[in-house]
C-alpha positions as CSV (number, residue, x, y, z in Angstrom):
1,X,74.4,-130.4,-39.3
2,X,77.9,-131.5,-39.6
3,X,79.0,-134.8,-37.3
4,X,82.9,-135.4,-36.4
5,X,84.1,-139.0,-35.8
6,X,86.9,-138.8,-33.9
7,X,89.9,-140.7,-35.3
8,X,90.2,-143.0,-32.1
9,X,87.2,-145.2,-33.2
10,X,89.1,-146.7,-35.9
11,X,91.5,-148.0,-33.3
12,X,89.5,-151.1,-33.1
13,X,87.5,-153.5,-35.7
14,X,85.1,-153.8,-32.9
15,X,83.5,-150.1,-33.8
16,X,82.9,-151.4,-37.5
17,X,79.0,-152.4,-37.1
18,X,78.0,-149.6,-35.1
19,X,80.5,-146.8,-37.4
20,X,78.6,-148.3,-40.5
21,X,75.3,-148.0,-39.0
22,X,75.7,-144.0,-38.3
23,X,77.6,-143.7,-41.3
24,X,75.0,-145.2,-43.5
25,X,71.9,-143.2,-42.2
26,X,74.0,-140.3,-42.1
27,X,74.9,-140.1,-45.6
28,X,71.2,-141.7,-47.1
29,X,70.4,-138.5,-49.5
30,X,73.1,-136.7,-47.3
31,X,71.0,-136.5,-44.5
32,X,73.7,-134.9,-42.6
33,X,77.4,-133.9,-43.2
34,X,80.2,-135.7,-41.7
35,X,83.7,-135.5,-41.1
36,X,86.6,-138.1,-40.4
37,X,90.4,-136.9,-40.5
38,X,91.5,-139.7,-43.2
39,X,95.1,-138.9,-43.0
40,X,95.0,-139.9,-39.3
41,X,92.9,-143.4,-40.5
42,X,94.0,-144.9,-43.6
43,X,96.3,-147.3,-42.2
44,X,93.6,-148.6,-39.6
45,X,92.0,-151.8,-39.9
46,X,88.9,-150.3,-39.4
47,X,89.2,-148.1,-42.6
48,X,91.0,-151.1,-44.4
49,X,87.9,-153.3,-43.7
50,X,85.1,-150.9,-44.7
51,X,83.6,-151.2,-48.1
52,X,85.0,-149.4,-51.4
53,X,81.1,-147.0,-51.6
54,X,81.9,-146.3,-47.6
55,X,85.4,-145.2,-48.2
56,X,83.9,-143.3,-51.3
57,X,81.7,-141.3,-49.1
58,X,84.1,-140.5,-46.6
59,X,86.4,-139.4,-49.3
60,X,83.9,-137.0,-50.4
61,X,82.6,-135.6,-47.4
62,X,86.6,-135.2,-46.5
63,X,87.3,-133.4,-49.5
64,X,84.4,-131.4,-49.2
65,X,85.2,-129.8,-45.5
66,X,89.2,-130.0,-45.6
67,X,89.6,-126.9,-47.4
68,X,86.9,-125.2,-45.3
69,X,87.0,-124.2,-41.8
70,X,83.3,-125.1,-40.3
71,X,83.3,-126.3,-37.0
72,X,80.9,-130.1,-36.6
73,X,78.0,-129.4,-34.5
74,X,78.6,-133.0,-32.8
75,X,81.7,-135.2,-31.8
76,X,81.2,-138.8,-31.7
77,X,84.0,-140.7,-29.7
78,X,84.8,-143.6,-27.9
79,X,85.4,-141.0,-24.8
80,X,82.1,-139.5,-24.7
81,X,81.9,-136.5,-21.8
82,X,79.0,-134.1,-21.6
83,X,79.1,-132.5,-25.1
84,X,80.2,-135.6,-27.1
85,X,78.7,-138.7,-28.0
86,X,79.3,-142.2,-27.7
87,X,78.6,-144.2,-31.0
88,X,75.5,-145.5,-29.1
89,X,74.2,-142.3,-28.3
90,X,75.2,-141.1,-32.1
91,X,72.6,-144.1,-33.7
92,X,70.0,-143.0,-30.9
93,X,70.1,-139.2,-31.3
94,X,70.7,-138.9,-35.2
95,X,68.3,-142.2,-36.5
96,X,65.2,-139.9,-34.3
97,X,63.1,-137.5,-36.9
98,X,62.6,-134.0,-35.7
99,X,59.6,-133.5,-33.8
100,X,58.0,-130.3,-34.4
101,X,55.4,-129.3,-31.6
102,X,52.6,-127.6,-32.6
103,X,49.2,-126.7,-30.0
104,X,47.3,-128.6,-32.7
105,X,48.8,-130.7,-35.2
106,X,45.4,-130.9,-37.7
107,X,45.0,-127.1,-37.5
108,X,48.2,-125.8,-37.6
109,X,50.0,-128.3,-40.3
110,X,48.6,-126.3,-43.1
111,X,50.4,-123.2,-42.2
112,X,53.8,-124.9,-42.0
113,X,53.2,-126.4,-45.2
114,X,52.6,-123.1,-46.8
115,X,55.6,-121.8,-45.9
116,X,57.6,-124.9,-46.8
117,X,55.6,-124.6,-50.2
118,X,56.1,-120.8,-50.8
119,X,59.7,-120.1,-49.7
120,X,60.8,-123.0,-51.8
121,X,64.8,-122.0,-51.8
122,X,64.7,-121.4,-48.1
123,X,63.0,-124.7,-47.5
124,X,65.2,-127.0,-50.0
125,X,66.6,-129.3,-46.6
126,X,63.3,-129.0,-45.1
127,X,61.3,-130.6,-48.0
128,X,64.2,-133.3,-48.6
129,X,63.4,-134.5,-44.9
130,X,59.7,-134.0,-45.0
131,X,59.8,-136.9,-48.1
132,X,62.2,-139.1,-46.2
133,X,59.9,-138.4,-42.8
134,X,62.7,-137.3,-41.0
135,X,60.5,-134.6,-39.4
136,X,56.9,-135.6,-37.7
137,X,54.8,-133.0,-37.1
138,X,53.6,-133.9,-33.6
139,X,50.2,-132.6,-31.7
140,X,50.7,-130.8,-28.9
141,X,47.0,-131.0,-27.4
142,X,47.0,-127.2,-27.0
143,X,49.5,-124.9,-25.9
144,X,49.0,-125.7,-22.0
145,X,49.6,-129.4,-22.9
146,X,52.7,-129.0,-24.3
147,X,54.8,-129.5,-21.5
148,X,53.2,-132.6,-20.8
149,X,54.0,-134.0,-24.4
150,X,57.5,-132.5,-23.9
151,X,57.7,-134.7,-20.5
152,X,56.7,-137.7,-22.1
153,X,59.1,-137.1,-24.8
154,X,61.8,-137.0,-22.2
155,X,60.7,-139.8,-20.3
156,X,62.1,-141.9,-23.2
157,X,65.0,-140.9,-22.9
158,X,65.7,-141.8,-18.5
159,X,68.7,-144.0,-17.8
160,X,71.1,-142.7,-20.3
161,X,74.2,-141.3,-19.4
162,X,73.7,-137.8,-19.9
163,X,70.7,-135.8,-19.0
164,X,67.1,-136.7,-21.2
165,X,66.6,-133.0,-22.3
166,X,70.4,-133.8,-24.4
167,X,68.9,-136.5,-26.5
168,X,65.6,-134.8,-27.3
169,X,65.3,-133.4,-31.1
170,X,62.4,-131.4,-31.4
171,X,61.3,-127.3,-31.9
172,X,58.3,-125.9,-30.7
173,X,56.1,-123.6,-32.8
174,X,53.0,-121.6,-30.9
175,X,50.5,-119.0,-31.1
176,X,51.3,-115.9,-29.4
177,X,47.6,-115.2,-28.1
178,X,48.5,-111.9,-27.5
179,X,45.7,-109.5,-27.6
180,X,47.7,-106.5,-28.7
181,X,51.4,-105.8,-28.8
182,X,53.6,-106.5,-25.9
183,X,50.6,-108.9,-24.4
184,X,51.9,-112.2,-23.4
185,X,50.0,-115.0,-20.9
186,X,51.2,-116.3,-17.9
187,X,50.9,-119.7,-19.6
188,X,53.0,-118.4,-22.4
189,X,55.6,-117.1,-20.3
190,X,56.1,-120.3,-18.2
191,X,56.1,-122.7,-21.2
192,X,58.8,-120.3,-22.7
193,X,60.5,-120.6,-19.3
194,X,60.3,-124.7,-19.4
195,X,61.5,-124.5,-23.1
196,X,64.8,-122.4,-22.3
197,X,65.6,-124.5,-19.2
198,X,65.2,-127.6,-21.4
199,X,67.5,-125.7,-24.1
200,X,64.8,-126.6,-26.6
201,X,64.4,-124.3,-29.7
202,X,61.2,-122.6,-30.1
203,X,59.0,-119.7,-31.9
204,X,56.3,-117.8,-30.6
205,X,54.3,-116.3,-33.4
206,X,54.0,-112.4,-33.8
207,X,50.5,-112.0,-34.0
208,X,48.1,-113.3,-32.1
209,X,47.4,-116.5,-34.4
210,X,48.0,-118.3,-37.1
211,X,45.3,-117.4,-38.9
212,X,46.2,-113.9,-38.4
213,X,49.0,-114.6,-41.3
214,X,46.5,-115.0,-44.2
215,X,47.1,-112.7,-46.8
216,X,44.1,-110.8,-48.6
217,X,43.5,-112.9,-51.3
218,X,43.3,-116.0,-49.0
219,X,39.8,-114.0,-47.6
220,X,38.7,-113.8,-51.2
221,X,37.9,-117.4,-51.0
222,X,35.8,-117.4,-48.1
223,X,32.0,-117.5,-49.0
224,X,28.8,-115.8,-46.9
225,X,31.3,-113.6,-45.3
226,X,31.4,-110.6,-47.3
227,X,30.9,-108.0,-44.2
228,X,33.1,-109.3,-41.9
229,X,35.8,-109.5,-44.1
230,X,35.2,-106.5,-46.1
231,X,35.4,-104.8,-42.5
232,X,38.5,-106.8,-41.4
233,X,40.4,-105.8,-44.5
234,X,39.6,-101.7,-43.4
235,X,41.6,-102.4,-40.3
236,X,45.2,-101.1,-40.4
237,X,47.9,-103.7,-40.5
238,X,49.0,-103.9,-37.1
239,X,45.2,-104.6,-36.2
240,X,44.7,-107.2,-38.2
241,X,47.6,-108.7,-36.0
242,X,45.6,-108.9,-33.3
243,X,42.1,-109.0,-34.1
244,X,40.1,-112.2,-33.3
245,X,39.3,-113.8,-36.5
246,X,36.9,-116.5,-34.8
247,X,35.2,-114.5,-32.5
248,X,35.2,-111.0,-33.4
249,X,34.2,-108.4,-30.4
250,X,32.2,-109.9,-27.7
251,X,31.5,-107.1,-26.2
252,X,31.8,-103.2,-26.6
253,X,35.2,-102.2,-27.2
254,X,34.9,-99.6,-23.8
255,X,34.7,-103.4,-22.0
256,X,38.3,-104.6,-23.0
257,X,41.8,-103.5,-21.7
258,X,43.0,-100.2,-22.3
259,X,45.6,-101.6,-24.4
260,X,42.5,-102.9,-26.9
261,X,40.5,-100.0,-26.7
262,X,43.5,-98.0,-27.9
263,X,44.3,-100.2,-30.6
264,X,41.4,-100.4,-32.2
265,X,39.8,-96.9,-31.2
266,X,39.8,-95.5,-34.6
267,X,37.6,-98.2,-35.7
268,X,34.5,-97.2,-37.3
269,X,31.4,-97.4,-35.3
270,X,29.7,-99.0,-38.6
271,X,32.7,-102.1,-38.7
272,X,32.4,-102.2,-34.8
273,X,28.7,-103.1,-35.3
274,X,29.8,-106.0,-37.6
275,X,32.8,-107.1,-35.3
276,X,30.0,-107.7,-32.5
277,X,27.9,-110.0,-34.7
278,X,31.0,-112.5,-34.1
279,X,33.5,-113.5,-36.5
280,X,34.0,-115.2,-39.5
281,X,31.2,-118.1,-40.1
282,X,32.4,-121.5,-41.4
283,X,31.2,-125.0,-40.4
284,X,34.6,-125.5,-38.2
285,X,36.8,-122.5,-38.6
286,X,39.8,-124.1,-37.1
287,X,39.6,-126.8,-39.5
288,X,39.0,-125.1,-42.7
289,X,40.4,-122.0,-42.4
290,X,43.8,-122.8,-42.0
291,X,43.2,-125.0,-45.1
292,X,43.2,-121.8,-47.0
293,X,47.1,-121.5,-46.7
294,X,47.4,-124.7,-49.1
295,X,45.8,-122.5,-52.1
296,X,47.2,-121.3,-54.8
297,X,46.3,-117.8,-54.5
298,X,48.4,-117.7,-51.1
299,X,52.0,-117.4,-52.4
300,X,55.2,-115.8,-51.2
301,X,54.9,-112.3,-52.0
302,X,51.3,-111.9,-50.2
303,X,52.8,-114.0,-47.3
304,X,55.5,-111.7,-46.7
305,X,53.0,-108.4,-47.1
306,X,51.2,-109.6,-44.4
307,X,54.8,-109.4,-41.8
308,X,57.0,-106.6,-43.4
309,X,55.3,-104.2,-41.1
310,X,56.5,-106.1,-38.1
311,X,59.1,-103.9,-36.8
312,X,61.2,-106.6,-34.8
313,X,60.6,-109.7,-36.9
314,X,59.6,-108.5,-40.8
315,X,61.2,-111.6,-42.1
316,X,59.1,-113.7,-39.5
317,X,58.2,-116.3,-41.6
318,X,61.6,-116.9,-42.8
319,X,63.2,-117.0,-39.6
320,X,60.5,-120.2,-38.4
321,X,62.2,-121.9,-41.4
322,X,65.6,-121.1,-40.5
323,X,65.1,-122.3,-37.1
324,X,64.0,-125.7,-38.5
325,X,66.5,-125.7,-40.7
326,X,69.0,-125.5,-38.1
327,X,68.2,-128.5,-36.4
328,X,68.3,-130.7,-39.6
């Protein structure tokens, strides 16, 4: 993220403390990239009053960007408008951690940690932000409750010059809960509409749930479930994307929607009989199963193998990381 400062800020020494606060919080371990056109401010009293270290910091970023035609992501000025931040607004906005809102922070966190761990090059910046606690994993309390969590955060920015959602720094990651390709619940459609309206970045997982991204090697770590795991691994990649790992098939296949019948229609009677007995048995499936993502047996290659067949997004796992990184 690149923040550009209006040279007009340097026309008054009264802006010294607020500018230095923004400069320092940006420069800590390269949290943000900054740019000030030094050719326009070197003679200003504010610039002259800066410490040697602060001047060197500005010089470093100036030399880095002066030869590049890179557009800033944000502009800070003494004359803010709809898309321009004042110094005070900048301090409020850039001092916030990025909130990653998930349906259940305890259950969903291992999946995200696995992506960061296994896609190291893609996640360098994310890892650095995590070390500094500049990223928060926020518990959404279930997909239906995420809108309330967002509204609570928006309420903290009321009575400010811009709409509250302008100041909100968050990313939403949710399961699709899709039972077959193209299926979308009304609840998910409503959430997507809300996030789009508020200009909040989000990602809806292609597969049914995060658990459906587990590679074969993760299932080998589960005890006392040999029959259902073997039957599950005999499914084709698309069937595995939409299979309910926790519950299996509660009813005979012909009791489900036509699309589900077509998706699983070629599964053998013997395997369907196994699935009718329920899903994978663990003491606490929602809590214990995601922890498998953190084992060394789960790695970049076998995670990618679980998404390579996805025609619309075969690089989905990297896409999730890129969406997060763009907000940092």
